[in-house]
C-alpha positions as CSV (number, residue, x, y, z in Angstrom):
1,X,60.4,-33.2,1.2
2,X,57.0,-34.2,2.5
3,X,57.1,-31.4,5.1
4,X,57.8,-28.9,2.2
5,X,54.9,-30.2,0.1
6,X,52.6,-30.1,3.2
7,X,53.7,-26.5,3.9
8,X,53.1,-25.4,0.3
9,X,49.6,-27.0,0.3
10,X,48.8,-25.4,3.7
11,X,50.0,-22.0,2.4
12,X,47.9,-22.4,-0.8
13,X,44.8,-23.4,1.2
14,X,45.3,-20.5,3.5
15,X,45.7,-18.1,0.6
16,X,42.5,-19.4,-1.1
17,X,40.6,-19.2,2.2
18,X,41.6,-15.6,2.9
19,X,40.8,-14.3,-0.6
20,X,37.5,-16.2,-0.8
21,X,36.2,-14.2,2.2
22,X,36.5,-10.9,0.4
23,X,33.3,-9.0,0.7
24,X,31.3,-8.2,-2.4
25,X,31.3,-4.5,-3.3
26,X,29.0,-3.3,-6.1
27,X,30.1,0.3,-6.0
28,X,26.6,1.6,-5.4
29,X,25.6,4.1,-2.8
30,X,23.3,2.4,-0.2
31,X,20.9,5.4,-0.1
32,X,20.5,5.5,-3.9
33,X,17.7,2.9,-3.9
34,X,14.3,4.2,-2.9
35,X,10.9,2.5,-2.5
36,X,8.4,3.3,-5.2
37,X,5.3,5.3,-4.4
38,X,2.1,3.3,-4.0
39,X,-0.3,3.6,-6.9
40,X,-3.6,4.3,-5.4
41,X,-5.1,5.7,-8.6
42,X,-7.6,3.6,-10.4
43,X,-11.2,2.4,-10.1
44,X,-11.9,0.6,-6.8
45,X,-14.9,-1.7,-6.1
46,X,-16.1,-2.8,-2.7
47,X,-15.4,-6.4,-1.8
48,X,-16.4,-6.4,1.8
49,X,-18.0,-4.0,4.3
50,X,-17.7,-4.2,8.1
51,X,-19.6,-2.2,10.7
52,X,-18.1,-2.4,14.2
53,X,-16.2,-5.5,13.1
54,X,-19.2,-7.3,11.8
55,X,-19.3,-8.2,8.1
56,X,-22.5,-6.6,6.6
57,X,-21.6,-7.2,3.0
58,X,-24.6,-9.4,2.4
59,X,-27.1,-6.9,3.8
60,X,-26.9,-4.5,0.8
61,X,-25.9,-4.6,-2.8
62,X,-22.5,-2.9,-2.7
63,X,-21.5,-4.2,-6.2
64,X,-22.4,-1.0,-8.1
65,X,-20.4,1.4,-5.9
66,X,-17.1,2.6,-7.4
67,X,-14.5,4.9,-6.1
68,X,-12.5,6.5,-9.0
69,X,-9.2,7.8,-7.7
70,X,-7.8,9.6,-10.8
71,X,-4.1,10.1,-11.4
72,X,-4.6,13.8,-11.7
73,X,-5.7,13.9,-8.0
74,X,-9.4,14.1,-8.6
75,X,-11.9,11.5,-7.4
76,X,-15.4,10.6,-8.4
77,X,-18.0,8.5,-6.5
78,X,-20.2,6.2,-8.6
79,X,-23.5,5.0,-7.0
80,X,-22.7,6.7,-3.7
81,X,-22.8,4.9,-0.4
82,X,-22.2,6.2,3.1
83,X,-18.6,7.4,2.7
84,X,-17.2,10.4,4.6
85,X,-17.8,12.5,1.5
86,X,-20.9,12.9,-0.6
87,X,-19.5,14.8,-3.7
88,X,-16.7,14.5,-6.1
89,X,-13.5,16.4,-5.5
90,X,-9.7,15.9,-5.0
91,X,-7.8,13.4,-3.1
92,X,-4.3,13.1,-1.6
93,X,-2.3,10.9,0.8
94,X,-0.1,11.8,3.8
95,X,2.9,9.9,2.3
96,X,3.0,8.5,-1.3
97,X,5.4,5.8,-0.3
98,X,3.8,4.7,2.9
99,X,0.2,6.0,2.9
100,X,-1.8,5.8,6.1
101,X,-4.2,8.7,5.6
102,X,-6.3,9.4,2.6
103,X,-7.7,13.0,2.4
104,X,-10.8,13.8,0.4
105,X,-11.7,17.5,-0.4
106,X,-15.1,17.9,-2.0
107,X,-15.4,20.4,-4.8
108,X,-15.9,23.9,-3.2
109,X,-15.3,22.6,0.3
110,X,-13.2,24.5,2.8
111,X,-11.5,21.5,4.4
112,X,-10.5,18.0,3.8
113,X,-12.0,14.8,5.3
114,X,-9.3,12.3,6.4
115,X,-9.7,8.6,6.7
116,X,-7.3,5.9,7.8
117,X,-6.2,3.5,5.1
118,X,-4.2,0.3,4.6
119,X,-2.8,-1.0,1.4
120,X,-2.2,-4.7,1.8
121,X,-1.6,-7.4,-0.8
122,X,-4.1,-10.2,-0.5
123,X,-4.2,-13.2,-2.9
124,X,-1.6,-11.5,-5.1
125,X,-3.7,-8.3,-5.5
126,X,-3.3,-4.9,-3.9
127,X,-6.3,-4.0,-1.8
128,X,-7.4,-0.7,-0.4
129,X,-9.0,-0.6,3.1
130,X,-10.7,2.6,4.3
131,X,-11.7,2.9,8.0
132,X,-14.0,5.7,9.1
133,X,-16.6,6.7,11.6
134,X,-19.6,8.7,10.1
135,X,-20.0,11.1,13.0
136,X,-21.3,8.7,15.6
137,X,-18.4,7.6,17.7
138,X,-20.0,4.2,18.5
139,X,-20.0,3.1,14.8
140,X,-17.0,2.4,12.7
141,X,-16.9,1.2,9.1
142,X,-14.3,-0.7,7.2
143,X,-14.5,-0.7,3.5
144,X,-12.3,-3.2,1.6
145,X,-11.8,-2.5,-2.0
146,X,-10.3,-4.4,-5.0
147,X,-9.0,-2.6,-8.0
148,X,-11.2,-3.0,-11.1
149,X,-9.3,-4.0,-14.3
150,X,-10.6,-2.1,-17.2
């Protein structure tokens, strides 16, 4: 009788173990979920400026400069600084989901000016980092922006 009870308990434990290992199936297609596009539109204010890797933020008053990247694809420069473009125009990115290049096309310009960008999260806030060289290959600038809440 003891052997029969032990066999029943063993069979029950084996059955529970086998069915407990069933994989979860949520009936969703794996490719159905896509990453959202990055929202670069908004008003951006400079937080730090580096030239050739050296922080030069304290050498000028950068606080008044604003880069307006509008949702309609236009941009506006407020209190202009040495940026690769001088005039307002339209902007676009190479990939809305994973942007690495930001293109500026000034109004009435024939071609676009492209700058490298990064879009990290720092202290819980999205930042925009633009890297460019203003024509002189020995100088490189890195502008780090924070989004201005209106």
